[in-house]
DRENTORKOL-3810 file (N, C-alpha, C; in nm, 4 decimals):
REM DRENTORKOL-3810
@n.u->0.2969; n.v->2.1631; n.w->-3.1019; ca.u->0.2684; ca.v->2.1115; ca.w->-2.9695; c.u->0.2873; c.v->1.9605; c.w->-2.9688
@n.u->0.3499; n.v->1.9100; n.w->-2.8659; ca.u->0.3749; ca.v->1.7676; ca.w->-2.8521; c.u->0.2479; c.v->1.6965; c.w->-2.8082
@n.u->0.2151; n.v->1.5888; n.w->-2.8777; ca.u->0.0995; ca.v->1.5089; ca.w->-2.8390; c.u->0.1421; c.v->1.4162; c.w->-2.7265
@n.u->0.0622; n.v->1.4077; n.w->-2.6217; ca.u->0.0954; ca.v->1.3246; ca.w->-2.5059; c.u->0.0183; c.v->1.1938; c.w->-2.5116
@n.u->0.0839; n.v->1.0883; n.w->-2.4670; ca.u->0.0240; ca.v->0.9559; ca.w->-2.4592; c.u->-0.0633; c.v->0.9487; c.w->-2.3347
@n.u->-0.1807; n.v->0.8969; n.w->-2.3509; ca.u->-0.2754; ca.v->0.8839; ca.w->-2.2410; c.u->-0.2890; c.v->0.7357; c.w->-2.2046
@n.u->-0.2893; n.v->0.7064; n.w->-2.0728; ca.u->-0.3076; ca.v->0.5682; ca.w->-2.0281; c.u->-0.3592; c.v->0.5678; c.w->-1.8848
@n.u->-0.4322; n.v->0.4624; n.w->-1.8475; ca.u->-0.4821; ca.v->0.4541; ca.w->-1.7095; c.u->-0.3684; c.v->0.4186; c.w->-1.6133
@n.u->-0.3781; n.v->0.4699; n.w->-1.4940; ca.u->-0.2765; ca.v->0.4426; ca.w->-1.3931; c.u->-0.3458; c.v->0.4010; c.w->-1.2640
@n.u->-0.3097; n.v->0.2848; n.w->-1.2144; ca.u->-0.3615; ca.v->0.2387; ca.w->-1.0853; c.u->-0.2559; c.v->0.2714; c.w->-0.9817
@n.u->-0.2992; n.v->0.3353; n.w->-0.8745; ca.u->-0.2036; ca.v->0.3798; ca.w->-0.7736; c.u->-0.2659; c.v->0.3639; c.w->-0.6348
@n.u->-0.1831; n.v->0.3289; n.w->-0.5403; ca.u->-0.2267; ca.v->0.3137; ca.w->-0.4019; c.u->-0.2871; c.v->0.4458; c.w->-0.3530
@n.u->-0.4038; n.v->0.4422; n.w->-0.2883; ca.u->-0.4684; ca.v->0.5655; ca.w->-0.2427; c.u->-0.3817; c.v->0.6500; c.w->-0.1484
@n.u->-0.3038; n.v->0.5863; n.w->-0.0638; ca.u->-0.2176; ca.v->0.6620; ca.w->0.0276; c.u->-0.1080; c.v->0.7359; c.w->-0.0500
@n.u->-0.0503; n.v->0.6698; n.w->-0.1485; ca.u->0.0510; ca.v->0.7350; ca.w->-0.2318; c.u->-0.0119; c.v->0.8488; c.w->-0.3110
@n.u->-0.1333; n.v->0.8274; n.w->-0.3602; ca.u->-0.2035; ca.v->0.9331; ca.w->-0.4338; c.u->-0.2196; c.v->1.0579; c.w->-0.3470
@n.u->-0.2569; n.v->1.0398; n.w->-0.2224; ca.u->-0.2728; ca.v->1.1534; ca.w->-0.1305; c.u->-0.1411; c.v->1.2288; c.w->-0.1128
@n.u->-0.0320; n.v->1.1546; n.w->-0.0974; ca.u->0.1005; ca.v->1.2163; ca.w->-0.0828; c.u->0.1337; c.v->1.2975; c.w->-0.2078
@n.u->0.1139; n.v->1.2364; n.w->-0.3250; ca.u->0.1447; ca.v->1.3046; ca.w->-0.4513; c.u->0.0552; c.v->1.4264; c.w->-0.4737
@n.u->-0.0697; n.v->1.4146; n.w->-0.4341; ca.u->-0.1638; ca.v->1.5256; ca.w->-0.4512; c.u->-0.1199; c.v->1.6464; c.w->-0.3681
@n.u->-0.0804; n.v->1.6243; n.w->-0.2448; ca.u->-0.0351; ca.v->1.7345; ca.w->-0.1600; c.u->0.0955; c.v->1.7932; c.w->-0.2130
@n.u->0.1882; n.v->1.7059; n.w->-0.2523; ca.u->0.3165; ca.v->1.7495; ca.w->-0.3064; c.u->0.2951; c.v->1.8345; c.w->-0.4318
@n.u->0.2066; n.v->1.7900; n.w->-0.5205; ca.u->0.1762; ca.v->1.8651; ca.w->-0.6422; c.u->0.1196; c.v->2.0028; c.w->-0.6069
@n.u->0.0286; n.v->2.0071; n.w->-0.5129; ca.u->-0.0306; ca.v->2.1352; ca.w->-0.4712; c.u->0.0757; c.v->2.2278; c.w->-0.4124
@n.u->0.1680; n.v->2.1725; n.w->-0.3339; ca.u->0.2759; ca.v->2.2528; ca.w->-0.2762; c.u->0.3634; c.v->2.3164; c.w->-0.3841
@n.u->0.3765; n.v->2.2478; n.w->-0.4983; ca.u->0.4583; ca.v->2.2980; ca.w->-0.6096; c.u->0.3743; c.v->2.3659; c.w->-0.7183
@n.u->0.2462; n.v->2.3915; n.w->-0.6881; ca.u->0.1545; ca.v->2.4583; ca.w->-0.7813; c.u->0.1441; c.v->2.3854; c.w->-0.9149
@n.u->0.1351; n.v->2.2525; n.w->-0.9091; ca.u->0.1186; ca.v->2.1701; ca.w->-1.0288; c.u->-0.0081; c.v->2.0863; c.w->-1.0146
@n.u->-0.0579; n.v->2.0398; n.w->-1.1276; ca.u->-0.1637; ca.v->1.9392; ca.w->-1.1231; c.u->-0.0958; c.v->1.8075; c.w->-1.0867
@n.u->-0.1728; n.v->1.7142; n.w->-1.0377; ca.u->-0.1126; ca.v->1.5861; ca.w->-1.0014; c.u->-0.0568; c.v->1.5160; c.w->-1.1252
@n.u->-0.1251; n.v->1.5281; n.w->-1.2383; ca.u->-0.0768; ca.v->1.4669; ca.w->-1.3616; c.u->0.0588; c.v->1.5257; c.w->-1.4028
@n.u->0.0702; n.v->1.6572; n.w->-1.4037; ca.u->0.1979; ca.v->1.7178; ca.w->-1.4438; c.u->0.3068; c.v->1.6889; c.w->-1.3412
@n.u->0.2694; n.v->1.6752; n.w->-1.2138; ca.u->0.3695; ca.v->1.6455; ca.w->-1.1118; c.u->0.4230; c.v->1.5024; c.w->-1.1273
@n.u->0.3345; n.v->1.4084; n.w->-1.1548; ca.u->0.3787; ca.v->1.2702; ca.w->-1.1777; c.u->0.4699; c.v->1.2650; c.w->-1.3003
@n.u->0.4326; n.v->1.3361; n.w->-1.4069; ca.u->0.5177; ca.v->1.3404; ca.w->-1.5256; c.u->0.6539; c.v->1.4023; c.w->-1.4928
@n.u->0.6550; n.v->1.5093; n.w->-1.4150; ca.u->0.7797; ca.v->1.5740; ca.w->-1.3731; c.u->0.8685; c.v->1.4759; c.w->-1.2947
@n.u->0.8097; n.v->1.4064; n.w->-1.1975; ca.u->0.8864; ca.v->1.3120; ca.w->-1.1163; c.u->0.9427; c.v->1.1978; c.w->-1.2006
@n.u->0.8627; n.v->1.1466; n.w->-1.2932; ca.u->0.9099; ca.v->1.0389; ca.w->-1.3799; c.u->1.0223; c.v->1.0869; c.w->-1.4721
@n.u->1.0075; n.v->1.2074; n.w->-1.5262; ca.u->1.1104; ca.v->1.2632; ca.w->-1.6148; c.u->1.2421; c.v->1.2831; c.w->-1.5396
@n.u->1.2347; n.v->1.3392; n.w->-1.4192; ca.u->1.3553; ca.v->1.3609; ca.w->-1.3385; c.u->1.4217; c.v->1.2284; c.w->-1.3014
@n.u->1.3414; n.v->1.1294; n.w->-1.2698; ca.u->1.3939; ca.v->0.9973; ca.w->-1.2366; c.u->1.4628; c.v->0.9343; c.w->-1.3576
@n.u->1.4032; n.v->0.9474; n.w->-1.4752; ca.u->1.4629; ca.v->0.8930; ca.w->-1.5975; c.u->1.5938; c.v->0.9644; c.w->-1.6309
@n.u->1.5989; n.v->1.0959; n.w->-1.6100; ca.u->1.7227; ca.v->1.1714; ca.w->-1.6334; c.u->1.8318; c.v->1.1260; c.w->-1.5365
@n.u->1.7963; n.v->1.1118; n.w->-1.4101; ca.u->1.8932; ca.v->1.0711; ca.w->-1.3083; c.u->1.9504; c.v->0.9325; c.w->-1.3390
@n.u->1.8666; n.v->0.8444; n.w->-1.3910; ca.u->1.9093; ca.v->0.7087; ca.w->-1.4258; c.u->1.9764; c.v->0.7034; c.w->-1.5637
@n.u->1.9908; n.v->0.8215; n.w->-1.6265; ca.u->2.0506; ca.v->0.8325; ca.w->-1.7602; c.u->1.9736; c.v->0.7476; c.w->-1.8626
@n.u->1.8438; n.v->0.7454; n.w->-1.8480; ca.u->1.7564; ca.v->0.6717; ca.w->-1.9404; c.u->1.6834; c.v->0.7653; c.w->-2.0366
@n.u->1.6847; n.v->0.8938; n.w->-2.0067; ca.u->1.6132; ca.v->0.9910; ca.w->-2.0879; c.u->1.7046; c.v->1.0377; c.w->-2.2001
@n.u->1.6578; n.v->1.0347; n.w->-2.3252; ca.u->1.7453; ca.v->1.0770; ca.w->-2.4355; c.u->1.7806; c.v->1.2247; c.w->-2.4238
@n.u->1.9038; n.v->1.2558; n.w->-2.4588; ca.u->1.9477; ca.v->1.3948; ca.w->-2.4545; c.u->1.8773; c.v->1.4719; c.w->-2.5651
@n.u->1.8391; n.v->1.5959; n.w->-2.5333; ca.u->1.7713; ca.v->1.6795; ca.w->-2.6308; c.u->1.8731; c.v->1.7399; c.w->-2.7260
@n.u->1.8366; n.v->1.7440; n.w->-2.8531; ca.u->1.9228; ca.v->1.8028; ca.w->-2.9545; c.u->1.9132; c.v->1.9543; c.w->-2.9467
@n.u->2.0254; n.v->2.0205; n.w->-2.9578; ca.u->2.0243; ca.v->2.1660; ca.w->-2.9602; c.u->1.9973; c.v->2.2119; c.w->-3.1011
@n.u->1.9100; n.v->2.3116; n.w->-3.1138; ca.u->1.8743; ca.v->2.3624; ca.w->-3.2465; c.u->1.9344; c.v->2.4968; c.w->-3.2696
END
């Protein structure tokens, strides 16, 4: 299992509400939804390392 890095995040309350509803619409926790959005953004920007095939 991959160990995840934990850190505090300060976020605008209005944005938090938007993300909370969006996460619920996709049946995710807000934490996993934020991670999903960041991962997709990093992939789109070609900043995410390519995964090695095993």
